[in-house]
N, CA, C and O atoms as a GROMACS GRO file, in nm:
protein
  440
    1MET      N    1   0.083  -0.119   0.000
    1MET     CA    2   0.000   0.000   0.000
    1MET      C    3   0.087   0.125   0.000
    1MET      O    4   0.065   0.217  -0.079
    2PHE      N    5   0.187   0.127   0.090
    2PHE     CA    6   0.275   0.244   0.095
    2PHE      C    7   0.352   0.260  -0.035
    2PHE      O    8   0.367   0.371  -0.086
    3ALA      N    9   0.401   0.149  -0.089
    3ALA     CA   10   0.479   0.158  -0.213
    3ALA      C   11   0.395   0.216  -0.326
    3ALA      O   12   0.446   0.293  -0.407
    4VAL      N   13   0.270   0.179  -0.332
    4VAL     CA   14   0.185   0.226  -0.441
    4VAL      C   15   0.146   0.372  -0.422
    4VAL      O   16   0.174   0.454  -0.509
    5ARG      N   17   0.084   0.404  -0.313
    5ARG     CA   18   0.028   0.539  -0.296
    5ARG      C   19   0.133   0.644  -0.259
    5ARG      O   20   0.115   0.761  -0.291
    6LEU      N   21   0.241   0.605  -0.193
    6LEU     CA   22   0.340   0.706  -0.154
    6LEU      C   23   0.462   0.704  -0.246
    6LEU      O   24   0.500   0.807  -0.301
    7ALA      N   25   0.522   0.589  -0.262
    7ALA     CA   26   0.648   0.585  -0.338
    7ALA      C   27   0.629   0.593  -0.488
    7ALA      O   28   0.710   0.655  -0.556
    8LEU      N   29   0.526   0.532  -0.541
    8LEU     CA   30   0.513   0.524  -0.686
    8LEU      C   31   0.424   0.630  -0.748
    8LEU      O   32   0.445   0.668  -0.864
    9SER      N   33   0.327   0.679  -0.676
    9SER     CA   34   0.230   0.769  -0.739
    9SER      C   35   0.262   0.917  -0.724
    9SER      O   36   0.190   1.001  -0.777
   10ARG      N   37   0.369   0.950  -0.655
   10ARG     CA   38   0.409   1.090  -0.639
   10ARG      C   39   0.543   1.110  -0.709
   10ARG      O   40   0.644   1.054  -0.667
   11PRO      N   41   0.545   1.189  -0.815
   11PRO     CA   42   0.666   1.201  -0.898
   11PRO      C   43   0.794   1.233  -0.820
   11PRO      O   44   0.898   1.171  -0.846
   12LYS      N   45   0.790   1.325  -0.727
   12LYS     CA   46   0.910   1.360  -0.652
   12LYS      C   47   0.960   1.242  -0.570
   12LYS      O   48   1.080   1.213  -0.566
   13ARG      N   49   0.867   1.173  -0.504
   13ARG     CA   50   0.904   1.057  -0.424
   13ARG      C   51   0.952   0.942  -0.513
   13ARG      O   52   1.047   0.872  -0.478
   14LEU      N   53   0.886   0.923  -0.627
   14LEU     CA   54   0.929   0.818  -0.720
   14LEU      C   55   1.072   0.842  -0.764
   14LEU      O   56   1.152   0.749  -0.768
   15ASN      N   57   1.106   0.966  -0.798
   15ASN     CA   58   1.243   0.997  -0.838
   15ASN      C   59   1.343   0.972  -0.726
   15ASN      O   60   1.455   0.927  -0.751
   16GLN      N   61   1.304   1.000  -0.602
   16GLN     CA   62   1.391   0.970  -0.488
   16GLN      C   63   1.414   0.819  -0.476
   16GLN      O   64   1.526   0.774  -0.454
   17VAL      N   65   1.306   0.742  -0.490
   17VAL     CA   66   1.317   0.596  -0.483
   17VAL      C   67   1.407   0.544  -0.594
   17VAL      O   68   1.495   0.460  -0.569
   18ILE      N   69   1.386   0.592  -0.716
   18ILE     CA   70   1.468   0.550  -0.830
   18ILE      C   71   1.615   0.582  -0.805
   18ILE      O   72   1.702   0.496  -0.826
   19ASN      N   73   1.644   0.703  -0.760
   19ASN     CA   74   1.783   0.741  -0.733
   19ASN      C   75   1.845   0.657  -0.623
   19ASN      O   76   1.963   0.622  -0.632
   20THR      N   77   1.769   0.624  -0.521
   20THR     CA   78   1.820   0.538  -0.414
   20THR      C   79   1.852   0.399  -0.469
   20THR      O   80   1.956   0.342  -0.435
   21LEU      N   81   1.764   0.346  -0.553
   21LEU     CA   82   1.789   0.213  -0.612
   21LEU      C   83   1.910   0.214  -0.703
   21LEU      O   84   1.984   0.116  -0.710
   22ILE      N   85   1.933   0.324  -0.773
   22ILE     CA   86   2.052   0.336  -0.857
   22ILE      C   87   2.177   0.339  -0.770
   22ILE      O   88   2.274   0.270  -0.800
   23LYS      N   89   2.175   0.417  -0.662
   23LYS     CA   90   2.289   0.424  -0.570
   23LYS      C   91   2.320   0.288  -0.508
   23LYS      O   92   2.436   0.256  -0.484
   24LYS      N   93   2.217   0.210  -0.480
   24LYS     CA   94   2.234   0.076  -0.422
   24LYS      C   95   2.274  -0.027  -0.527
   24LYS      O   96   2.295  -0.144  -0.495
   25LYS      N   97   2.283   0.017  -0.653
   25LYS     CA   98   2.316  -0.070  -0.766
   25LYS      C   99   2.212  -0.180  -0.787
   25LYS      O  100   2.243  -0.289  -0.835
   26GLN      N  101   2.087  -0.149  -0.751
   26GLN     CA  102   1.977  -0.241  -0.776
   26GLN      C  103   1.903  -0.205  -0.904
   26GLN      O  104   1.818  -0.281  -0.951
   27LEU      N  105   1.936  -0.091  -0.960
   27LEU     CA  106   1.873  -0.044  -1.082
   27LEU      C  107   1.979   0.022  -1.168
   27LEU      O  108   2.061   0.100  -1.119
   28ASP      N  109   1.977  -0.008  -1.297
   28ASP     CA  110   2.073   0.050  -1.392
   28ASP      C  111   2.010   0.174  -1.455
   28ASP      O  112   1.904   0.165  -1.517
   29SER      N  113   2.073   0.288  -1.438
   29SER     CA  114   2.018   0.414  -1.490
   29SER      C  115   2.002   0.412  -1.642
   29SER      O  116   1.924   0.490  -1.697
   30ASN      N  117   2.075   0.325  -1.711
   30ASN     CA  118   2.062   0.314  -1.857
   30ASN      C  119   1.931   0.247  -1.899
   30ASN      O  120   1.890   0.257  -2.014
   31ASP      N  121   1.866   0.178  -1.805
   31ASP     CA  122   1.744   0.105  -1.836
   31ASP      C  123   1.617   0.188  -1.818
   31ASP      O  124   1.507   0.140  -1.846
   32ILE      N  125   1.631   0.311  -1.770
   32ILE     CA  126   1.513   0.386  -1.730
   32ILE      C  127   1.524   0.532  -1.769
   32ILE      O  128   1.633   0.588  -1.773
   33ASP      N  129   1.412   0.592  -1.799
   33ASP     CA  130   1.405   0.735  -1.827
   33ASP      C  131   1.405   0.808  -1.692
   33ASP      O  132   1.305   0.805  -1.620
   34LEU      N  133   1.513   0.872  -1.659
   34LEU     CA  134   1.526   0.936  -1.528
   34LEU      C  135   1.432   1.054  -1.510
   34LEU      O  136   1.399   1.090  -1.397
   35GLU      N  137   1.388   1.114  -1.618
   35GLU     CA  138   1.296   1.227  -1.610
   35GLU      C  139   1.153   1.182  -1.578
   35GLU      O  140   1.081   1.249  -1.504
   36ASN      N  141   1.114   1.068  -1.632
   36ASN     CA  142   0.979   1.018  -1.613
   36ASN      C  143   0.986   0.864  -1.614
   36ASN      O  144   0.950   0.801  -1.713
   37PRO      N  145   1.033   0.805  -1.504
   37PRO     CA  146   1.075   0.665  -1.503
   37PRO      C  147   0.972   0.560  -1.544
   37PRO      O  148   1.009   0.458  -1.602
   38LEU      N  149   0.847   0.581  -1.515
   38LEU     CA  150   0.747   0.478  -1.544
   38LEU      C  151   0.642   0.524  -1.645
   38LEU      O  152   0.534   0.464  -1.655
   39SER      N  153   0.673   0.628  -1.717
   39SER     CA  154   0.576   0.684  -1.812
   39SER      C  155   0.538   0.586  -1.922
   39SER      O  156   0.430   0.597  -1.980
   40PHE      N  157   0.626   0.492  -1.953
   40PHE     CA  158   0.596   0.396  -2.059
   40PHE      C  159   0.473   0.310  -2.027
   40PHE      O  160   0.417   0.247  -2.117
   41LEU      N  161   0.432   0.306  -1.902
   41LEU     CA  162   0.316   0.225  -1.862
   41LEU      C  163   0.182   0.291  -1.895
   41LEU      O  164   0.080   0.224  -1.906
   42ILE      N  165   0.185   0.424  -1.911
   42ILE     CA  166   0.062   0.499  -1.930
   42ILE      C  167   0.040   0.521  -2.080
   42ILE      O  168   0.109   0.602  -2.143
   43HIS      N  169  -0.055   0.449  -2.136
   43HIS     CA  170  -0.089   0.464  -2.277
   43HIS      C  171  -0.226   0.402  -2.301
   43HIS      O  172  -0.285   0.342  -2.211
   44LYS      N  173  -0.276   0.418  -2.421
   44LYS     CA  174  -0.414   0.378  -2.455
   44LYS      C  175  -0.446   0.234  -2.413
   44LYS      O  176  -0.552   0.210  -2.356
   45ASP      N  177  -0.358   0.142  -2.440
   45ASP     CA  178  -0.383   0.002  -2.407
   45ASP      C  179  -0.320  -0.039  -2.274
   45ASP      O  180  -0.330  -0.155  -2.233
   46GLY      N  181  -0.254   0.055  -2.208
   46GLY     CA  182  -0.186   0.024  -2.083
   46GLY      C  183  -0.262   0.074  -1.962
   46GLY      O  184  -0.385   0.069  -1.958
   47ALA      N  185  -0.188   0.120  -1.865
   47ALA     CA  186  -0.246   0.166  -1.739
   47ALA      C  187  -0.298   0.308  -1.751
   47ALA      O  188  -0.252   0.386  -1.833
   48GLU      N  189  -0.396   0.340  -1.667
   48GLU     CA  190  -0.450   0.475  -1.663
   48GLU      C  191  -0.358   0.569  -1.585
   48GLU      O  192  -0.349   0.688  -1.616
   49ASN      N  193  -0.289   0.514  -1.485
   49ASN     CA  194  -0.195   0.590  -1.403
   49ASN      C  195  -0.105   0.489  -1.332
   49ASN      O  196  -0.123   0.368  -1.349
   50LEU      N  197  -0.010   0.536  -1.253
   50LEU     CA  198   0.085   0.444  -1.190
   50LEU      C  199   0.022   0.358  -1.081
   50LEU      O  200   0.064   0.244  -1.061
   51VAL      N  201  -0.077   0.410  -1.012
   51VAL     CA  202  -0.147   0.329  -0.913
   51VAL      C  203  -0.218   0.213  -0.983
   51VAL      O  204  -0.210   0.099  -0.938
   52ASP      N  205  -0.287   0.242  -1.092
   52ASP     CA  206  -0.353   0.139  -1.171
   52ASP      C  207  -0.251   0.036  -1.219
   52ASP      O  208  -0.275  -0.084  -1.210
   53ALA      N  209  -0.138   0.082  -1.269
   53ALA     CA  210  -0.033  -0.009  -1.317
   53ALA      C  211   0.016  -0.101  -1.205
   53ALA      O  212   0.032  -0.221  -1.224
   54ALA      N  213   0.040  -0.044  -1.088
   54ALA     CA  214   0.092  -0.122  -0.976
   54ALA      C  215  -0.006  -0.231  -0.933
   54ALA      O  216   0.033  -0.346  -0.913
   55TYR      N  217  -0.132  -0.195  -0.920
   55TYR     CA  218  -0.231  -0.294  -0.877
   55TYR      C  219  -0.256  -0.399  -0.984
   55TYR      O  220  -0.273  -0.517  -0.952
   56ARG      N  221  -0.258  -0.360  -1.109
   56ARG     CA  222  -0.279  -0.458  -1.216
   56ARG      C  223  -0.158  -0.549  -1.231
   56ARG      O  224  -0.173  -0.669  -1.254
   57PHE      N  225  -0.038  -0.495  -1.217
   57PHE     CA  226   0.082  -0.579  -1.221
   57PHE      C  227   0.074  -0.683  -1.109
   57PHE      O  228   0.093  -0.802  -1.133
   58SER      N  229   0.048  -0.636  -0.989
   58SER     CA  230   0.042  -0.726  -0.873
   58SER      C  231  -0.069  -0.830  -0.888
   58SER      O  232  -0.048  -0.948  -0.859
   59ARG      N  233  -0.185  -0.787  -0.932
   59ARG     CA  234  -0.302  -0.874  -0.943
   59ARG      C  235  -0.276  -0.994  -1.032
   59ARG      O  236  -0.326  -1.104  -1.005
   60TYR      N  237  -0.200  -0.975  -1.138
   60TYR     CA  238  -0.180  -1.083  -1.234
   60TYR      C  239  -0.042  -1.148  -1.227
   60TYR      O  240  -0.009  -1.231  -1.312
   61GLU      N  241   0.037  -1.113  -1.128
   61GLU     CA  242   0.169  -1.174  -1.114
   61GLU      C  243   0.152  -1.316  -1.060
   61GLU      O  244   0.091  -1.335  -0.955
   62PRO      N  245   0.206  -1.417  -1.131
   62PRO     CA  246   0.192  -1.555  -1.086
   62PRO      C  247   0.243  -1.572  -0.942
   62PRO      O  248   0.347  -1.519  -0.905
   63GLY      N  249   0.167  -1.647  -0.865
   63GLY     CA  250   0.204  -1.674  -0.726
   63GLY      C  251   0.151  -1.572  -0.628
   63GLY      O  252   0.163  -1.592  -0.507
   64THR      N  253   0.094  -1.464  -0.676
   64THR     CA  254   0.036  -1.363  -0.588
   64THR      C  255  -0.109  -1.402  -0.560
   64THR      O  256  -0.189  -1.418  -0.652
   65HIS      N  257  -0.140  -1.416  -0.431
   65HIS     CA  258  -0.275  -1.457  -0.394
   65HIS      C  259  -0.350  -1.350  -0.316
   65HIS      O  260  -0.473  -1.351  -0.312
   66VAL      N  261  -0.276  -1.257  -0.254
   66VAL     CA  262  -0.338  -1.152  -0.175
   66VAL      C  263  -0.265  -1.021  -0.205
   66VAL      O  264  -0.143  -1.017  -0.204
   67ILE      N  265  -0.341  -0.916  -0.230
   67ILE     CA  266  -0.284  -0.784  -0.252
   67ILE      C  267  -0.353  -0.689  -0.156
   67ILE      O  268  -0.475  -0.671  -0.162
   68LEU      N  269  -0.277  -0.628  -0.069
   68LEU     CA  270  -0.333  -0.534   0.027
   68LEU      C  271  -0.352  -0.399  -0.039
   68LEU      O  272  -0.262  -0.347  -0.105
   69SER      N  273  -0.469  -0.343  -0.022
   69SER     CA  274  -0.496  -0.212  -0.080
   69SER      C  275  -0.579  -0.127   0.016
   69SER      O  276  -0.660  -0.045  -0.027
   70GLY      N  277  -0.559  -0.146   0.144
   70GLY     CA  278  -0.637  -0.074   0.244
   70GLY      C  279  -0.624   0.077   0.229
   70GLY      O  280  -0.518   0.128   0.193
   71THR      N  281  -0.732   0.146   0.259
   71THR     CA  282  -0.732   0.291   0.246
   71THR      C  283  -0.843   0.348   0.333
   71THR      O  284  -0.942   0.280   0.362
   72GLY      N  285  -0.826   0.470   0.373
   72GLY     CA  286  -0.931   0.542   0.443
   72GLY      C  287  -1.003   0.638   0.352
   72GLY      O  288  -1.089   0.715   0.395
   73ASN      N  289  -0.968   0.633   0.224
   73ASN     CA  290  -1.023   0.726   0.126
   73ASN      C  291  -1.116   0.650   0.032
   73ASN      O  292  -1.072   0.560  -0.040
   74ILE      N  293  -1.244   0.685   0.032
   74ILE     CA  294  -1.342   0.613  -0.049
   74ILE      C  295  -1.311   0.620  -0.199
   74ILE      O  296  -1.335   0.524  -0.272
   75ASP      N  297  -1.258   0.734  -0.245
   75ASP     CA  298  -1.222   0.744  -0.387
   75ASP      C  299  -1.107   0.650  -0.422
   75ASP      O  300  -1.106   0.590  -0.529
   76HIS      N  301  -1.010   0.637  -0.331
   76HIS     CA  302  -0.900   0.542  -0.354
   76HIS      C  303  -0.954   0.400  -0.357
   76HIS      O  304  -0.912   0.319  -0.440
   77LEU      N  305  -1.047   0.368  -0.267
   77LEU     CA  306  -1.105   0.234  -0.264
   77LEU      C  307  -1.175   0.202  -0.397
   77LEU      O  308  -1.155   0.095  -0.454
   78LYS      N  309  -1.255   0.295  -0.446
   78LYS     CA  310  -1.323   0.274  -0.574
   78LYS      C  311  -1.223   0.257  -0.687
   78LYS      O  312  -1.239   0.169  -0.772
   79SER      N  313  -1.121   0.340  -0.689
   79SER     CA  314  -1.017   0.331  -0.792
   79SER      C  315  -0.942   0.198  -0.783
   79SER      O  316  -0.913   0.136  -0.886
   80ASN      N  317  -0.913   0.154  -0.662
   80ASN     CA  318  -0.843   0.026  -0.644
   80ASN      C  319  -0.928  -0.089  -0.698
   80ASN      O  320  -0.876  -0.177  -0.768
   81ILE      N  321  -1.055  -0.090  -0.667
   81ILE     CA  322  -1.145  -0.196  -0.715
   81ILE      C  323  -1.151  -0.194  -0.868
   81ILE      O  324  -1.149  -0.300  -0.930
   82GLU      N  325  -1.158  -0.077  -0.927
   82GLU     CA  326  -1.158  -0.067  -1.073
   82GLU      C  327  -1.030  -0.125  -1.132
   82GLU      O  328  -1.034  -0.197  -1.231
   83SER      N  329  -0.916  -0.093  -1.071
   83SER     CA  330  -0.788  -0.146  -1.120
   83SER      C  331  -0.785  -0.298  -1.112
   83SER      O  332  -0.742  -0.364  -1.206
   84PHE      N  333  -0.830  -0.352  -0.999
   84PHE     CA  334  -0.830  -0.498  -0.984
   84PHE      C  335  -0.923  -0.567  -1.082
   84PHE      O  336  -0.907  -0.685  -1.112
   85SER      N  337  -1.022  -0.493  -1.132
   85SER     CA  338  -1.119  -0.549  -1.226
   85SER      C  339  -1.072  -0.542  -1.372
   85SER      O  340  -1.131  -0.606  -1.459
   86ARG      N  341  -0.968  -0.468  -1.398
   86ARG     CA  342  -0.918  -0.453  -1.535
   86ARG      C  343  -0.830  -0.572  -1.574
   86ARG      O  344  -0.784  -0.647  -1.488
   87PRO      N  345  -0.808  -0.590  -1.704
   87PRO     CA  346  -0.721  -0.699  -1.749
   87PRO      C  347  -0.575  -0.672  -1.714
   87PRO      O  348  -0.540  -0.563  -1.670
   88PRO      N  349  -0.491  -0.772  -1.734
   88PRO     CA  350  -0.348  -0.753  -1.707
   88PRO      C  351  -0.289  -0.640  -1.792
   88PRO      O  352  -0.345  -0.603  -1.895
   89LEU      N  353  -0.178  -0.587  -1.747
   89LEU     CA  354  -0.103  -0.491  -1.827
   89LEU      C  355  -0.055  -0.561  -1.954
   89LEU      O  356  -0.040  -0.683  -1.956
   90PRO      N  357  -0.030  -0.485  -2.060
   90PRO     CA  358   0.025  -0.546  -2.181
   90PRO      C  359   0.156  -0.620  -2.150
   90PRO      O  360   0.236  -0.576  -2.068
   91GLU      N  361   0.175  -0.731  -2.216
   91GLU     CA  362   0.292  -0.815  -2.191
   91GLU      C  363   0.423  -0.738  -2.207
   91GLU      O  364   0.515  -0.758  -2.127
   92ASN      N  365   0.434  -0.652  -2.308
   92ASN     CA  366   0.557  -0.574  -2.327
   92ASN      C  367   0.586  -0.485  -2.207
   92ASN      O  368   0.702  -0.470  -2.168
   93ASP      N  369   0.482  -0.426  -2.148
   93ASP     CA  370   0.501  -0.340  -2.031
   93ASP      C  371   0.549  -0.422  -1.912
   93ASP      O  372   0.639  -0.380  -1.838
   94VAL      N  373   0.490  -0.539  -1.893
   94VAL     CA  374   0.529  -0.625  -1.781
   94VAL      C  375   0.674  -0.669  -1.798
   94VAL      O  376   0.751  -0.667  -1.702
   95GLU      N  377   0.712  -0.708  -1.919
   95GLU     CA  378   0.850  -0.752  -1.943
   95GLU      C  379   0.949  -0.638  -1.919
   95GLU      O  380   1.056  -0.660  -1.862
   96LYS      N  381   0.913  -0.518  -1.962
   96LYS     CA  382   1.001  -0.404  -1.939
   96LYS      C  383   1.015  -0.374  -1.791
   96LYS      O  384   1.125  -0.346  -1.743
   97LEU      N  385   0.906  -0.380  -1.716
   97LEU     CA  386   0.912  -0.360  -1.572
   97LEU      C  387   1.005  -0.462  -1.507
   97LEU      O  388   1.088  -0.428  -1.423
   98LYS      N  389   0.988  -0.587  -1.546
   98LYS     CA  390   1.072  -0.693  -1.487
   98LYS      C  391   1.218  -0.676  -1.522
   98LYS      O  392   1.306  -0.704  -1.440
   99MET      N  393   1.246  -0.629  -1.643
   99MET     CA  394   1.384  -0.605  -1.683
   99MET      C  395   1.444  -0.490  -1.602
   99MET      O  396   1.556  -0.501  -1.552
  100ILE      N  397   1.372  -0.381  -1.590
  100ILE     CA  398   1.422  -0.265  -1.518
  100ILE      C  399   1.447  -0.296  -1.371
  100ILE      O  400   1.551  -0.259  -1.315
  101PHE      N  401   1.353  -0.366  -1.308
  101PHE     CA  402   1.359  -0.386  -1.163
  101PHE      C  403   1.408  -0.526  -1.123
  101PHE      O  404   1.382  -0.571  -1.011
  102LYS      N  405   1.477  -0.595  -1.213
  102LYS     CA  406   1.518  -0.733  -1.188
  102LYS      C  407   1.608  -0.752  -1.066
  102LYS      O  408   1.611  -0.861  -1.009
  103HIS      N  409   1.679  -0.649  -1.024
  103HIS     CA  410   1.770  -0.663  -0.910
  103HIS      C  411   1.717  -0.597  -0.782
  103HIS      O  412   1.786  -0.596  -0.680
  104VAL      N  413   1.597  -0.542  -0.788
  104VAL     CA  414   1.540  -0.474  -0.672
  104VAL      C  415   1.479  -0.578  -0.579
  104VAL      O  416   1.400  -0.663  -0.620
  105ASP      N  417   1.518  -0.570  -0.450
  105ASP     CA  418   1.464  -0.667  -0.355
  105ASP      C  419   1.352  -0.611  -0.268
  105ASP      O  420   1.280  -0.688  -0.205
  106SER      N  421   1.336  -0.477  -0.263
  106SER     CA  422   1.223  -0.419  -0.190
  106SER      C  423   1.213  -0.271  -0.221
  106SER      O  424   1.312  -0.205  -0.254
  107VAL      N  425   1.091  -0.220  -0.211
  107VAL     CA  426   1.064  -0.077  -0.224
  107VAL      C  427   0.961  -0.044  -0.119
  107VAL      O  428   0.859  -0.113  -0.106
  108SER      N  429   0.986   0.060  -0.045
  108SER     CA  430   0.891   0.102   0.058
  108SER      C  431   0.847   0.244   0.031
  108SER      O  432   0.920   0.322  -0.030
  109GLY      N  433   0.731   0.277   0.078
  109GLY     CA  434   0.682   0.414   0.065
  109GLY      C  435   0.741   0.505   0.170
  109GLY      O  436   0.725   0.627   0.164
  110HIS      N  437   0.809   0.447   0.267
  110HIS     CA  438   0.865   0.528   0.376
  110HIS      C  439   0.985   0.609   0.332
  110HIS      O  440   1.043   0.682   0.412
   0.00000   0.00000   0.00000
């Protein structure tokens, strides 16, 4: 929940997370657009936004049986349910995500 709503959906925080992962050598800066790191996910056949992308990626990842999406915000709850109801992300987007983040062992919203 923290990774989605805090770390991934806020551009300034996302850039901080990306830079930290680069410094830890868990992410190669050559694999990602440093100005807009996850923009490739947002397109007509892809995700509506990064929160949608995160929940759809998680929802369809093999071996994932439970995805926490707790919120105190009714609009976030409705949006989360809509994301979980959508089809998987396009295969090319999923493969690119896996390639970019292949060495990352954790991301927190903190």
